[in-house]
MDAnalysis code that builds the backbone (N, CA, C; Angstrom):
import MDAnalysis as mda
import numpy as np

u = mda.Universe.empty(180, n_residues=60, atom_resindex=np.repeat(np.arange(60), 3), trajectory=True)
u.add_TopologyAttr("name", ["N", "CA", "C"] * 60)
u.add_TopologyAttr("resid", np.arange(1, 61))
u.add_TopologyAttr("resname", ["UNK", "UNK", "UNK", "UNK", "UNK", "UNK", "UNK", "UNK", "UNK", "UNK", "UNK", "UNK", "UNK", "UNK", "UNK", "UNK", "UNK", "UNK", "UNK", "UNK", "UNK", "UNK", "UNK", "UNK", "UNK", "UNK", "UNK", "UNK", "UNK", "UNK", "UNK", "UNK", "UNK", "UNK", "UNK", "UNK", "UNK", "UNK", "UNK", "UNK", "UNK", "UNK", "UNK", "UNK", "UNK", "UNK", "UNK", "UNK", "UNK", "UNK", "UNK", "UNK", "UNK", "UNK", "UNK", "UNK", "UNK", "UNK", "UNK", "UNK"])
u.atoms.positions = np.array([
    [-149.588, 115.821, -27.168],
    [-148.917, 115.203, -26.296],
    [-148.210, 114.118, -26.678],
    [-147.171, 113.700, -26.269],
    [-146.097, 112.511, -26.957],
    [-146.526, 111.193, -26.302],
    [-146.168, 110.429, -26.859],
    [-146.348, 109.033, -26.431],
    [-145.529, 108.685, -25.160],
    [-146.300, 108.012, -24.376],
    [-145.691, 107.498, -23.010],
    [-144.592, 106.233, -23.396],
    [-143.585, 106.426, -22.836],
    [-142.450, 105.278, -23.089],
    [-142.114, 104.777, -21.705],
    [-141.881, 103.555, -21.924],
    [-141.355, 102.649, -20.548],
    [-139.741, 102.864, -20.577],
    [-139.079, 103.608, -19.667],
    [-137.779, 103.610, -19.798],
    [-136.967, 102.409, -19.252],
    [-137.755, 101.395, -18.492],
    [-137.152, 100.073, -18.323],
    [-136.746, 99.403, -19.470],
    [-137.896, 99.664, -20.458],
    [-137.846, 98.722, -21.535],
    [-136.520, 99.035, -22.307],
    [-136.315, 100.313, -22.390],
    [-135.111, 100.853, -23.299],
    [-133.946, 100.762, -22.576],
    [-133.874, 100.889, -21.094],
    [-132.674, 100.326, -20.415],
    [-132.244, 98.946, -20.538],
    [-133.281, 98.071, -20.514],
    [-132.906, 96.531, -20.766],
    [-132.407, 96.126, -22.084],
    [-133.231, 96.944, -23.108],
    [-132.815, 96.539, -24.626],
    [-131.301, 96.898, -24.765],
    [-130.847, 98.064, -24.213],
    [-129.462, 98.680, -24.042],
    [-128.389, 97.771, -23.612],
    [-128.875, 97.186, -22.419],
    [-128.006, 96.274, -21.668],
    [-127.756, 95.071, -22.406],
    [-129.076, 94.663, -23.036],
    [-128.939, 93.294, -24.019],
    [-128.061, 93.578, -25.055],
    [-128.119, 94.534, -25.873],
    [-127.335, 94.857, -26.905],
    [-125.783, 94.809, -26.547],
    [-125.464, 95.412, -25.494],
    [-124.030, 95.688, -24.668],
    [-123.711, 94.190, -24.652],
    [-124.645, 93.258, -23.871],
    [-124.258, 91.916, -23.506],
    [-123.963, 91.062, -24.864],
    [-124.782, 91.325, -25.724],
    [-124.527, 90.823, -27.143],
    [-123.223, 91.096, -27.933],
    [-122.829, 92.231, -27.824],
    [-121.535, 92.833, -28.557],
    [-120.516, 92.237, -27.621],
    [-120.350, 92.033, -26.350],
    [-119.417, 91.230, -25.512],
    [-119.374, 89.817, -25.916],
    [-120.431, 89.340, -26.089],
    [-120.247, 87.709, -26.384],
    [-119.918, 87.715, -27.631],
    [-120.237, 88.475, -28.618],
    [-119.424, 88.512, -29.899],
    [-118.063, 88.450, -29.931],
    [-117.568, 89.464, -29.257],
    [-116.072, 89.633, -29.090],
    [-115.491, 88.450, -28.346],
    [-116.134, 87.997, -27.471],
    [-115.745, 86.787, -26.672],
    [-115.636, 85.682, -27.625],
    [-116.598, 85.574, -28.555],
    [-116.757, 84.436, -29.240],
    [-115.538, 84.236, -30.440],
    [-115.407, 85.601, -30.879],
    [-114.423, 85.740, -31.913],
    [-112.942, 85.626, -31.438],
    [-112.601, 85.957, -30.021],
    [-111.383, 85.748, -29.445],
    [-111.133, 84.437, -29.173],
    [-111.932, 83.632, -28.570],
    [-111.666, 82.469, -27.988],
    [-112.397, 81.318, -28.910],
    [-113.094, 81.462, -29.988],
    [-113.658, 80.391, -30.671],
    [-112.792, 79.992, -31.788],
    [-111.960, 78.722, -31.252],
    [-111.176, 78.367, -32.554],
    [-111.545, 76.758, -32.661],
    [-111.442, 76.187, -33.770],
    [-111.734, 74.982, -34.176],
    [-110.812, 74.084, -33.338],
    [-111.209, 72.793, -33.428],
    [-110.370, 71.555, -32.654],
    [-108.961, 71.794, -33.551],
    [-108.937, 71.589, -34.907],
    [-107.800, 71.676, -35.624],
    [-106.842, 72.740, -35.362],
    [-107.472, 74.008, -34.985],
    [-106.701, 75.002, -34.920],
    [-106.061, 74.882, -33.446],
    [-106.851, 74.421, -32.503],
    [-106.380, 74.374, -31.205],
    [-105.247, 73.337, -31.098],
    [-105.235, 72.201, -31.888],
    [-104.171, 71.153, -32.047],
    [-102.978, 71.505, -32.665],
    [-103.274, 72.279, -33.588],
    [-102.108, 73.147, -34.231],
    [-101.144, 73.938, -33.458],
    [-101.957, 74.764, -32.438],
    [-101.268, 75.708, -31.655],
    [-100.457, 74.818, -30.679],
    [-101.126, 73.737, -30.171],
    [-100.580, 72.926, -29.117],
    [-99.150, 72.309, -29.759],
    [-99.227, 71.914, -31.218],
    [-98.056, 71.244, -31.820],
    [-97.058, 72.478, -31.772],
    [-97.379, 73.489, -32.288],
    [-96.380, 74.572, -32.306],
    [-95.615, 74.941, -31.109],
    [-96.324, 74.881, -30.006],
    [-95.974, 75.235, -28.510],
    [-94.854, 73.992, -28.130],
    [-95.474, 72.774, -28.360],
    [-94.749, 71.596, -28.216],
    [-93.185, 71.468, -28.777],
    [-93.451, 71.831, -30.144],
    [-92.118, 72.041, -30.979],
    [-91.183, 73.052, -30.512],
    [-91.673, 74.320, -30.291],
    [-90.792, 75.232, -29.640],
    [-90.345, 74.957, -28.268],
    [-90.981, 74.247, -27.551],
    [-90.712, 73.871, -26.255],
    [-89.421, 72.809, -26.351],
    [-89.439, 71.756, -26.983],
    [-88.541, 70.775, -27.661],
    [-87.085, 71.606, -28.111],
    [-87.498, 72.488, -28.882],
    [-86.177, 73.046, -29.623],
    [-85.456, 73.837, -28.477],
    [-86.034, 74.627, -27.670],
    [-85.442, 75.256, -26.578],
    [-84.789, 74.392, -25.555],
    [-85.513, 73.330, -25.383],
    [-84.641, 72.128, -24.249],
    [-83.345, 71.737, -25.046],
    [-83.629, 71.441, -26.298],
    [-82.391, 71.082, -26.935],
    [-81.081, 71.820, -26.944],
    [-81.549, 73.226, -26.894],
    [-80.463, 74.229, -26.889],
    [-79.820, 74.478, -25.693],
    [-80.460, 74.087, -24.557],
    [-79.824, 74.503, -23.280],
    [-78.479, 73.751, -23.001],
    [-77.612, 74.693, -22.286],
    [-76.380, 74.261, -21.845],
    [-76.562, 73.396, -20.514],
    [-75.749, 72.127, -20.738],
    [-75.512, 71.476, -19.434],
    [-74.554, 72.168, -18.397],
    [-74.966, 72.434, -17.271],
    [-74.404, 72.737, -16.020],
    [-72.865, 72.175, -15.710],
    [-71.787, 72.638, -15.748],
    [-70.646, 71.882, -15.278],
    [-70.867, 71.442, -14.025],
    [-70.297, 70.163, -13.687],
    [-70.570, 69.529, -12.229],
    [-69.379, 69.807, -11.493],
])
């Protein structure tokens, strides 16, 4: 006769593994250092300023 298994335990373990994988993916996607965030903001600001400088004035 086989060993008795608790299916709830295996279901919970499977769900926990899925949550851990999702959390790992989220950390990889959003986990940036403060320096990386500041560099990204600086690039965005520079690009915005360059674009604003190239806008044409509307004739009045």
